[in-house]
N, C-alpha and C positions, 0 to 999 in steps of 0.2 A: 573272439564267439562270430556263427556263420549261421544265416537260415537260409543259402539256399548253396549248392553245390557251381562249385567254377572254378576261377581263378583266383591269386590271392588277394585281388583287389577286392572280395565280397568279403574281409575279415575286418573285422572293425574295432576295438576297445571300446569296451561298453563297464559301468559298474552295476554288479549283480548281487544278492544277497549274499551274505559267507552261506557255503554249503555246514549243511548239518546231518551228522554221521549216524549211519543205522547200528543196530545191536551188536553188529558182528565189524564194525567200520570205525578206519578212524579218523581225522579232521588231520591234515597237516597243512601248514603253514611251510609253503614251497620258497627254498633259496635256489633251488634250481632243475631243471628240465630238459633233456636234450630232445632234438628234433629228429624225426625217425621219417625211412621211405610211407610207414604206413600212415602218418601223416601227412603226408601229401597225396597220398591215395583218398582217406578220406574227404580232404576238401574239396578234390573235383569229382570224387565220383567217379572214380575208373581204378584198377580190374574193380568188374561189376559185383562180385563181394563185398568191395569195398564198401558201400551201401546197406551194411548191417543192422544200422539203426533207423532207417530207413528208403524206400525204393526212392521217392518222388524228393524228399528233403532232409536235409539230416536232423534223426534225432538228438544225435549228442549235441547239443552246438559249441561247443568247448573241446579245443584239440590239445591233444598232450596225452601223451601216458607211464613215460619214464621217467621219475618226480626224486628230489630228496629232496629234505629240510626237516625241521622240528613240528615236533606230535603236539596238537592244539588241544585236541579233546580226544574221548575215546566209547568204544562204546559202550552199552552194561554189561554185554558180553565177552567181551575183552579181554582180555589178561593178556602179561609181559609188553606191555606197552605202559609208556604214562607220558603224561604232558612235561614236555620241555629235552625228550628220548630224540638222540640224533637218526633217523630214520631215511631210509632209500625201498624204491621197487614200484611197483606199477600199481595206474589206476585205471578203467573202465577204458576213460578218459577225463578231461577235463583241469590238466598238468599244466599248460599254458595259461596260468592263473595265479593269482595271489595263494590262495587256498585251493588246498585239493581231496576229494573222500575217497580211501583206499580201503578195501579189506583187509582185515588184519592179518592172512594167511598169504595176502599178497607181498605183505612190508619186509623189514626184517631192519637190526641194526645196524648205521653205519659203519664199517672199518673206520679203528681212530687214523692209520692211514693215508683216506681216501677222504680227498676236500668233498664239498656239496657236489661242485661240477662234474669230477671224477666220476665220481658214485652213478649221478643221472645217466651218466653214458652205457651203465652196463644192462640194466634188465631185459630189455628187446632184444640189444645187438650181442652181448653176454650169452646169451640163453641162444643164439640163434650157432653163434662161433663155436661157444662149446660144445653143443651136440652135433653142428656139423664136422665138426674132425676125429671125433669121439672114432678112435680106435686106430688114429695114426700113429705110427712107428719108426724107430730105426730102419730108416732102407726101402719103407716107403714111399713114394712117388704121390706127394700132392698137388692137384691144379685148382687154385681158389681165382673165378672169375667174377669182377667185382672187388678186388682185393684192395682198391683203395679206399672204400667207403668204413661206415661205423662198423659191419660186422667183420670185413675183410678184414680190418685194421687190427682186430682183434684173434679174427680166424689165422691168418697168416704165423702170426708172433706165438700161439700156441701148437702149431703143426710144427713149428721149427722147435720149440720145450719140448714136445715129443718124438724130436731125434728125424723127425721128416725133410728130404730133401722139397721143397715148398717151389713151387709157382703158380707166380703173381699175375694177374689179366687185369688192367686197366686198362682207362685214354692213355695218352703220352703226357699230358698233365700229372699225372697220377705214380707214375714209374718209380720217378725219382724217391717220395716216400714209400711204395713196398720195399723198393732197395734198402732202403734208411732201416725197413723192420726187420732188415734179416731175411729177406728170400732170397732164392737161392736163381734164380731166372725169373725177370721181368718181359713179361710180355703187352705190346702193344694192337690188342684188338683192330689195330685200324690200316698195320699195316701186313699185322702176319696172321692167318687164320691157324688160331692155339688149338684146334683141331686133329693137325695133323700133325703134330709134336710127338713126339713118345709117349708109347702109351702109360699110361699112372693107376695107379691102387682106388684113389679117391680125387672125385670129381666136386669139390661144392662150389654151386651154379647159383649167385646171390645179380645173377643180371634177368636169369631166365631170357635169352634175345634167339638160341637156338634152337634147333628141333634134339629127342631125344638120338635120333637115326645119326645128325651129326656126329655127337657125342658119344655114339654107340663103339665108333674107331679110335676112340681115344681109350677106354677103354681096355688096361691085362684083362687078362681070363682070372676071374674073381675079383672084380672090379666092381667100386660101387661110384652110384653119379645120384646124388641129393640133387634140387631144384629148390628153389626159396623164393614162393612168389612169383608175380609174374603174369601174363595178361590169364585168362580164365582158361582160356581154350591150350595154352599151354601145358598150365596144371594139368586139366583133363585129360590130354594127350600120355603126358606125362605116369599119370595114374594108370593110363588102360593101359596102350601100346608099349613102354616101359619096358612093361612083365614082360611082354611077347621077346621086344627087340634085346634085351638081354640075355633069353636065357644060353644062347650059345654061349660058352665059355665058363659058365656059372655065373655072369656077371648080372649087379644086380643095379637096374634104376629105377630111383622114385622119389618120391617129392618127400620134404622132409616137415614133421612134424612136431613143431615146435612144442615141448614140455613149458609151461610157466609159472612161474614160480621162485625165489631165496634160491631154492637148494639148486634148480639150473645155474644158475653163475656161483654157485660162492665160492668155490676154485678157482676160478679167474677172478676174484677178487681179490681174495687172497693173495693170489699170485701182483696183483696193480698194486696191493698196499707194500707189496712188500718190493717191487722195484724190478720184481722178473718181466711183468709185462707192460707197458705204457701203454697211457690212455693219450690218443691225437685229439686234441681239438680243436677243430681249425680256427674258430672263432667263438667270442661270445655278446651273447645282443640280450637289449629286453623285451618289454612285451612289446614294447611299439616296431622291434627289428623282427616279428614271428614274419611277417605277411615275407619279407627278402628271403629268409633264412629258409622257408619253406620249397619258396621258390628255385633257389640253390638249390635244395638238395631233391626238387623234381626233376631238374635238368643234369642231375647227374655228377654237379660240381664240387665238392667239398672232400674235403682232404682228412676222413677221419670221422666226426662227428661237431654239431652246431649244439652247444649249453644259450638257454635260455636262461636269463636271472632279472625275476621280475625284482 
C-alpha cells in the first residue's frame, strides 16, 4: 500500500482488515494478479489522469486491478458465483493483496485450461489487444508499437491469427521475443524510424511517443491509427487534431477507448486455453516483489507480463 505518489520506495507491506463485499460485489482470495502500466502510472501520479482517485494523494491505497483466485464471499444481490468458484477479472484497485473486492459483473469463471497466473494477465492487456487489432484480416498490414509488452504480445498473436502481416516495434532487448510470437517483421525503434516504413492498414500505438503527424505518413488510404494511454497532451492532440490530420484518404486517427469486462477478452481467453495464443510471463514475484516489478514495468524492461502471487 501507499499514502503518497512517488517511486516504488513509497510502497510498504501492511496488514489491513479483510475487505467486506457490498451487495453486488464478490470477495476474491487472490491467487495471482498481474502488473500493468496503469499501476505504475497510479503509483507515480502521472499522467495527470492517473490521479483519478485523489489529486494530492491516492484515494486507492492498494494498487493492482487484474486478479484471479477463488471466491471467498458473495454479496446479497450476487448470483452466478459461489464460495470456492475459480474466477478472474478486474477490481477497481486493491489486487496486490491476499483478498480483493470486485463487482460481480467484472468477474467471470476461470477456464480450466488456464492457470491462475495465466488468467491474471488477461483482463486489461487482453481487452486492449483484442479491441486494438479488431478488423485486422488476411492481406492487411498491422504495425504494433510496444509489441513486447503485456498488451503487445497478445496483439501480435491475435493479428497473426487473423491472417495479417504483422510488424512489431520495440526496443532491441525485446525483438527476439516478438519474433518468437510470429511477427513478420521486427523493428528496433532506436535504430529505425518506423514511421518511414511502407504504409500500414492498422497501427496500434501502445507507447505513445510520436505525434499523430508522424503516424499520418505511415497510414495507407483508409487506414486506422489507435493510441492507448500516454501523456495527457498526446491523447488530447490525437483526439482533436487526429481527426483533421487523417481526413485525407479516409484515414482514421484516434484514441482507443477500451471497453472493460469479461466479454472484452473472452475470445482471447478461449484461444489461450486452447493453446492458440501463448501467455508470456516474464517472471513471478510475491507481494514483497511488487515495488521492483512496478519499477521494471515503468521503465519498459518487461518481456510480456509480470505476475504477483500473494
